[in-house]
N, C-alpha and C positions, 0 to 999 in steps of 0.2 A: 500441461497440467495445470495452468490457471483456468482453463477450461473447465478441467474433471475438479477442480476445486471450487467453481463458481457453480458449478452443478451440485456438488455433495452441497454447499454453505445456504444456496438461492434457489437454481431453476427448480430443483426437483423438490422445493420446499412449496414453492408457487404452486406447482403442478399438483401437488399433493392435495393442497387447502382449497385448490378450486376444483377441486374433483369430489369436493363435498355435492355441489352444485349439482353433480349428475343424479344424485338420491334425490334432492330436495325439488329441484326443478323437474325432472322428469316425471316422479311420481305427482308431484303439483298438477303436471300438464296431462298424464294421463287420468286425473279426477276432475277434469276440466274447471282447475282454480286457476285459470289463466293469469288473472291479478296479479297472482304470487309470484310470478315468475320475475317480475321485474323488482320486488321486495327483495328478493332470494340474492339477485346479482348488484343490489346496491351493498346489502350487507357486505357481501364477499367482496366488494371493491373495498368497501371501508377498510374491514380485516385485513386483509392482505396488503394494503398500502401501509398501514399500521407496521405490519411486521416488516415491511422492506426496508425501514428505516434502520433497525437495529442492524441487520443482514448488512444493510451500504458500509456501514461503521469497519464490518467483519472485513469485508471485502478491500478497505481502503488498509488493513495491513496485512495483508495474503501475502507477500514476499516475508516479512517476517515470522508469522504461523507456519510456512512453509521451510523454514531455516530451522526454525528451532525443534520442527519434527524430524529435523535430518536428512533434508533432503541438499541435493547439492546447490551451493550458493550464486553460481551464477543462473542455474534455471530458475532459485525463487527471487532472484532480481527482475529477473524477464518476466515471470509470472505475477509479479506484486505488481509492476507498472501496467501488464495488460488488464489484469481484474481493476486497478482503480478507473481505468478508462472504459471499463464494459458495466461500471456503475447505474449509468443512464438507462440500461438493457432493462436492468433487473425491475425497476416501475413499471417499464413497458410488458414487460413479459405477463406478469401479476394481472395487471390489466386484460392482455391477452387471455390469458385463461379465463377468467371470468365470461367474456362475451363468446369466447367458443364454446363452453358450456351451456351457456345463454342458448344459445340458438341451436346448437347439435341436439340438445334435448327437444326441442319442439320439431326436430327432423328437418330444421334449416340448414343442409349441408351444400347446397351448391353455392353459394355465395362463400362460404368458407372455404372452399376448393377454390375459388374463383378469387378472391383476395390473399391468399395463399400463395397463387401464380403471380399475380402481377408482381407482390412485394420479392418472390425469387428473381424476377427478371431486373426491376429494380437494383435488388441487392447487390447481383453481378456487375451492374456498372456503377456504383457505390465505393464497393470495394476495388474495385479499380483504379478508379480515382482517390481513394484518400490510402489507398496500399503503395500503388507505385507510382502515382502522379504527384500527390502530397506529399511526399517524403516521409510520411508518420510513421511508416513500416507498421509496428505489430501493433501501435497506438490506434493506428488509419483502421485495423481490421476488428479491433475493441469498437472504437466509434461508429464503423458500417453495422456493426450487428446492433446496435442503437437504434441509429436512424432505421434501420429496416423495419425491427420492433414494433417502435412507433408508427412508422407507416404503415403496418399492419393492422393494430390499433385506432390508429383514424377512421380507416376505410371501414372498419366495423363499426365503428363508431355511429357513423353517418347513415350507414345501410340501415341500423335499428333505429333510428332517428327517423328516417322517410320511409321504409319501406313496409307496404300495406301489410306483411306479414306478421308484423311484430307490433300490430295497433293492438293489438287486446292484451299483450303481455307487456309492454311498456306502455306507461302511464304518466310518465316523468317522475321527478325525485319524489319522495316521500318521508315525513316525518316517522314512519312506521319503521325506515330502516335501521333507527337508534332502539328500536324496541325487540326483543330478543336475542341479541346478538350474540350474549353467548349459547344460546340452544345451536347460531352456526358455529361458534366454537367448538363447542361439545363434539361435533360431527366431524368439522374441519382437522382439529388435531390427530383422532386417529386416521382420519383421509389422507392425512400428510405421510402419520407412521408409517401406514401400509406400503404406500410409494416411496419415504425416502427411505426405509430399511433396504428394500430391495436396491434401489438407487446406490445407494451409499458403499452397498457390496463392491460391485462393479468398479466403481471410483476407488474403492480402498485397494483393491487390486492393483490399480496404475502406482498408487504411493508406495505398497509394498513392491514393485517393478524398482521403484529407484533406492531400493537396498541392493538390492541380488550385484554378482560380481561386475558384471558390465552393463551399469544402470541406462547409460545414453542410447544402445542396441535396443534393452529391453523394455525401457520406457517407451522409446517410440512406436518398436513393436506392438508392445499390448496398447497402446495409443490407436492406431491404425487399424485393431485386431474389433475394437471396442466400441472406433468410428463406424467400421465394416457394419457389426451387430447391429449400431443404433441404428443406421441405414436400411438395413435389413427388417429392423424392429416394427420401422412403420406398416407395415403391411398386417401384424398382427395386431398392434395399437391401434388402427382403424377397426377391425373386426371387435376389437374389445370396448371400444367407445359406441362402436353400432349396437351391441348387445347390452350394454349398458343403459342407453337409450332404449332399445325395445325393451326389455326386463323393468325396467321402472316406470315404463309407462302402461306395459300391461297391468302391471301391479296396482298402479296407483288407480287403474280404471275398473278393478277386482277383476281381473281374466288371468286367474295364474296356470290354468294351463296353456295358455297361449304364451306365457313367458317360458314356461316348459317345454313347448317345443321349440321354440326360438335358440333357448340355450343347447338343446340338442342339434339342429341344424348349424348353428356358427360352431362349434368344436367339431364335427365333421369335416366342415371349409375350410379350419384352421389345419388339421391334418394333411389336408392336401396341400393345401397352400404352402404349408410349411417343409413340405416332405420336397415340393418343386423348387424352394428355395435353397435349401441345403444341397439338393445336388447342385444347384448354379452353384455355390459358393464352391463345392467340390470341384467343377469342372474351369472355373476362374482362378483354380489357386495359386497356378505357377506364373501369372500373369498379374493376377492384380494389384501386388504391390508396386507395379510400377506407374499406378495410377498416385502416389504418394511418394515415389521415391526413387532414386538412379541407382542407390546404392545397391550391389550386389547381393552382400552379404543381408542385408536389411531383407529385400526381396525374397530372398529364399528362407530366411526364418519366419517372414508370415508366412509362404506358402507352406510350412511344417505343421506348424499351429493353425490354420484355416479348416483342417479336417475335424478338430477341437471344437470350434466354433459354429460349424456345421451341425454336430450333436446337439450342442447348447442352443442351437436357433428353433431348433423343433422343437426341444420341449418348452422353450419358451415363448412359442405361440400357443402352446396350448394353455399353458399357464397365464397368458395375459387376456385370453378370451375369458376364461373362470374369472380372472380378478376382476374384468368388467361385468360379469353377472354378478359378484359379489357389492359393488360400487353400486348399481343398478337396484340391490336387493335393501342396502344400507348395512353391509357386514364389515365394515371398514375396520373395527376395532377387533373382530374375530380373525380378517385378515393380517390384522397387525402382527396379530400372536403367531402365525401360522408362518410370514415371512422372517419374523426375530429368529424362531426356530431355527428354522429351512437355512438360511444364510448364514447365522452367527454361531447357532447348534452345529449345523453340517457343516456349509460352504465354506466361510472364512478358516475355520480349524483344518479342515481338509487341504485346501488351499495352501498352507503355511506349511503342514505337515511334506505335504509332496514337494513344493520348492524351497525349503531350508532345510529337510532333514534329508529326505530324499534326493535333495539338489536335482531336481530335473528341470528349474529354471520356470521362466514364462510361460511354458506347457503347464508345471503344475499348478500354477496359480490359475490357469485357465480350465484346468479340470476340477479343480476344487470348487468354482463357480458353477458346473454343471451338476457335480454331486447337491448343491444347494438349488436348483433350478429342478432336479428331479425331485427331491422332497417336496417342493413347493408344490408343484403340479398336482403329486399323488395325494396329498393335503387338501389341495383345493378342489380335486376331483371325487374324493370321497366326501367332502362337504356337500356339494352339489347332489351328488346320489341321494341322500340321505335328507334332502330341503321336502320339506313339507311344506308345499304351494301353496295351498290354502290357508294356511298361518302367513306365509307371507304377505300375502293381501290383504288377509287383516293388520297387519302390523304398519304397512303402507297407507292405510286407511286412515289410520290412528294417527300416523305421523302428519299426514296431509291437514287432520283436522286441529292437531296442536299448533301447527306453524301460521294454518288460515286466519284472515283477518275480514272484515265487513267491507265490501266495495267500495262503500262510500268514503270508507277512509282513505281509499289509494286516491279516489277521484276529488 
């Protein structure tokens, strides 16, 4: 519950605002305005760290907020404790999103993979020490997350400072960071809205599960289901990040047809990959629950819900690459409206109807989300098919020119 609340109020917000760099840095890199990438990075860090402060205050009162929304008092108390110890990770996560986008848009992905792998290995040891050996329990789990995020950030900071690959894109701190901050915010807000609207709908499902007749079973099952979905989501998320970079680079370079071909290729690839992923979920449905619990009732309940997740995963993969295309083109505002209509006009109402009116329970909540994902994927596909790529290339050039500054100001 605490993880869901943190995701809704903080992590998704940082991810969304940081995704504005996919448009700005990606198109600037494609247009050979390399010196602007460092400026965009610094502006993003400035804005995201500022936003982290009020979010941290909200996290400090997580327990009271959950209790006010009618959640179980014991769960609310423990969630509040976990969230308070998770606060340091918020600032690290915000910086991490900035550095990941900065490197990703330059097609520098191997260092990202290696630093993530090193962090993951260290995280296992840190978790073991802080959770089992220190006696901190769930506080240790939250602190372990914070330590690991900061390790990942520091590794990327060192890489950017010393790597020859970033020599042209990072020229040190500049006064120009404080110029055109509002321009970044104007893109960051719809970027955050686009991602948060979708992310919040999934987390809202967990909150709604706490209102069902058997909240412990329903909340546990849906938390595991959505955690599994998040794990499987990493593959289409990677494809979405790749197409966002490719599209923004090609449009910035004035090659609209290359951007179009890249979108066509990645959609086909996503369909193939997500079919395999959905099939894997179906084959493992009877044993997957044991990875989280030995409770037979919970394991069987998860097995019954996983087929719905398989359908959701297939559709989510398609919309993920189309959302990446939207970020690469700078359609964040349009994407936000699409997500708002798909999830809150269709998905959540269907989930409430199926779960509380037709009494299908947790299955109904997940089925409602599938309806929302379906509408989102169809709308994004229609928008992509109707795109004038020549026009998008001209808009990308205008955006780069409006944000560019003379090189001598940076140096």
